[in-house]
N, C-alpha and C positions, 0 to 999 in steps of 0.2 A: 204627671206632666207629659204633654205631647210634645215631640219633636226631639227631645234630649236622648244623648247616647250614654249606654251603660258603659263607662270605660274599665271597671272592674273585671277580674278575670274569675269569674265564681266557679267556673267548670272544673278549675285545677286545684282547687282548695286554698286555703288562707297560706300556705308556704311560700316562699320566695319563686320568683318567676323563672323559669329556666329553658333549657331545649329539650324537646321530644326526641325520643328513640329514633325516629324518622329521619328528623332534621340532622341528628348525629351521624346515621350511617350514610347520609347523601353527601355529608362533606366530607367523612372518610373516603369515599368513592371517588370524589373529586381530586383529594389529595392522592390516593393511589394512581388515578389515571396521569397526574402532571409527574409524579414520581417515576412511574416506567416511561413514560416519554422521556425525561431527563436521562435515564440510564440506556435507552436505546440510543440515543444522541452521543453519551458518551463510549459506548461500545464501538458506535460506527466510529468516531473521530480517533479511538486507538487504532482500528483497524486501517483506516488511511493513512494514519502518521506510521504504522509497521511498513506498508505498501509504497510509501514515498522513501522512506529509511533506505528499503533493501533497493528500490530503483536507482537511488542516488549511489549508493555502494556499488551495485552492478555497472553504471556508466562510468564509474571512476576506475572501475576494474577493468572494464573494456579499454577504455582509453590509455591506461597503463600497458596493457598486453599488446594493443596496437602499436605503441611506441616501443615497447621490445621488440616485436617482429620487423619494424620500419629501421630499427637501430641494428638489427644482426649483422654480424661481422662479414658475412658472406656476399652483404648487399642486394642480394635477390633470393628470396623466400623460395624454396623447395616446392615443387608441385605434390600436393596430395594432402591429407587431411591428418590431424592431431588433436588430441585433448588431454585434459588434466584438470588438477584441481588448485586452490592456492592456499593449501595446508591449512594449518591450525589457526593462522591470521584469519581467515575468511572461512570459518566452516560452512559447508552447504552450498557453496558457490564452486561452479565447474565452468569451464572454458572449453570451448571447440573450435578449431581453425580450420579453414578449408580454402587451399589454393590452387587456382586455378588459371588455365593461359587465357588470354585475351585475343582478339584480333590482331593487336598490336605486337610486336616481337618483343618490344623493350619494355612491356609493361604486362603485371601479372594482378589477377583480382584476388584478394584477400576477403573470406568473409569470416566473422568472428561472432560468435555465439557465447554470451554469458547467460549460464543458467541457475535458478535456484528452485526449491519446493516451498510453496506457499502454501500451507495446510496439505490438502488433497491436491492442488492445483499447481502444474510447473510453470515459473514463469520466465521470461528472457529478455535479454536486450541483444539485438543484432546489430554489428555494425559491417559495413562493407568499405573497403578503401583499395584501390589502385596504387599498386607501387612500381615504380621504375628500377630499372637495373644501375644502381651506381656505378658499376666496372664495365661501362661502354666503351668497345674497343676504339 
């Protein structure tokens, strides 16, 4: 018969039809690429979560420390630098305070820096505030 198609798969024998080795390898390659992409996205998500958590903690610590400085009993912070850490409650986080003069006699500039180690990189949050003398004559 002319014009008919032979739909039988005679080249593979009489067994059930299945996938060739090449088809299986290509599908495994596609699955591997998708899984690697998912793992990379998950890893980046964890890294960003850690950075966000540390930035939030540092910001809260900076606000707390600046509040302590503003509420000191002396009313006016002393000139100079001072540094310390936050003990066991927040291990790895350190603070550094620098108080300097301003062009105005009744105000001082307070630079506060909260730093922590993020792998091999040091990260920090810097806050600047101007404090006036609460015990003005």
